[in-house]
Kinemage of the C-alpha trace (Angstrom):
@kinemage 1
@onewidth
@group {chain A} dominant
@subgroup {mainchain}
@vectorlist {calphas} color= white
{ca met a 1} P 158.284 18.783 149.275
{ca ala a 2} L 160.161 15.998 147.526
{ca leu a 3} L 158.543 12.740 146.501
{ca leu a 4} L 160.131 9.609 145.132
{ca met a 5} L 157.725 6.934 144.078
{ca tyr a 6} L 158.626 3.324 144.838
{ca asp a 7} L 157.678 2.145 141.350
{ca asp a 8} L 159.911 4.797 139.785
{ca val a 9} L 162.885 3.558 141.792
{ca arg a 10} L 162.148 -0.054 140.870
{ca lys a 11} L 162.193 0.851 137.159
{ca glu a 12} L 165.678 2.392 137.344
{ca ala a 13} L 168.652 0.453 135.944
{ca asp a 14} L 170.396 0.978 139.305
{ca pro a 15} L 167.708 1.480 141.981
{ca glu a 16} L 170.206 1.856 144.816
{ca lys a 17} L 172.051 4.636 143.013
{ca ala a 18} L 168.772 6.349 142.103
{ca leu a 19} L 167.646 6.300 145.742
{ca leu a 20} L 170.984 7.583 147.037
{ca asn a 21} L 171.030 10.376 144.450
{ca phe a 22} L 167.500 11.386 145.449
{ca met a 23} L 168.380 11.434 149.153
{ca glu a 24} L 171.527 13.474 148.514
{ca ser a 25} L 169.687 16.018 146.368
{ca thr a 26} L 166.891 16.443 148.921
{ca tyr a 27} L 169.447 16.857 151.709
{ca gln a 28} L 171.288 19.522 149.690
{ca ala a 29} L 168.057 21.384 148.912
{ca gly a 30} L 166.920 21.313 152.544
{ca ala a 31} L 170.316 22.368 153.841
{ca leu a 32} L 170.397 25.303 151.440
{ca leu a 33} L 166.918 26.439 152.469
{ca ala a 34} L 167.819 26.094 156.164
{ca gly a 35} L 171.005 28.112 155.713
{ca trp a 36} L 173.253 25.304 156.950
{ca asn a 37} L 176.982 25.428 156.315
{ca val a 38} L 177.076 22.372 154.070
{ca glu a 39} L 180.839 22.465 153.626
{ca glu a 40} L 181.289 22.177 157.385
{ca met a 41} L 179.094 19.055 157.478
{ca lys a 42} L 180.526 17.463 154.329
{ca val a 43} L 180.595 13.644 154.206
{ca pro a 44} L 182.473 11.343 151.812
{ca ala a 45} L 181.113 10.943 148.285
{ca leu a 46} L 178.592 8.153 147.850
{ca gln a 47} L 181.073 6.203 145.724
{ca glu a 48} L 183.516 6.183 148.642
{ca leu a 49} L 180.945 4.619 150.994
{ca his a 50} L 180.762 1.273 149.146
């Protein structure tokens, strides 16, 4: 299980980036455990979405 505490995000210099990094890392961990073909479902890098 992955937990990200609201107060921890608020304390970050860049809360949006911290949240996006957390979500990406939890997605990657879950996909790996589920045996998904991550390369097949690849999306643009977070920096490209802004």
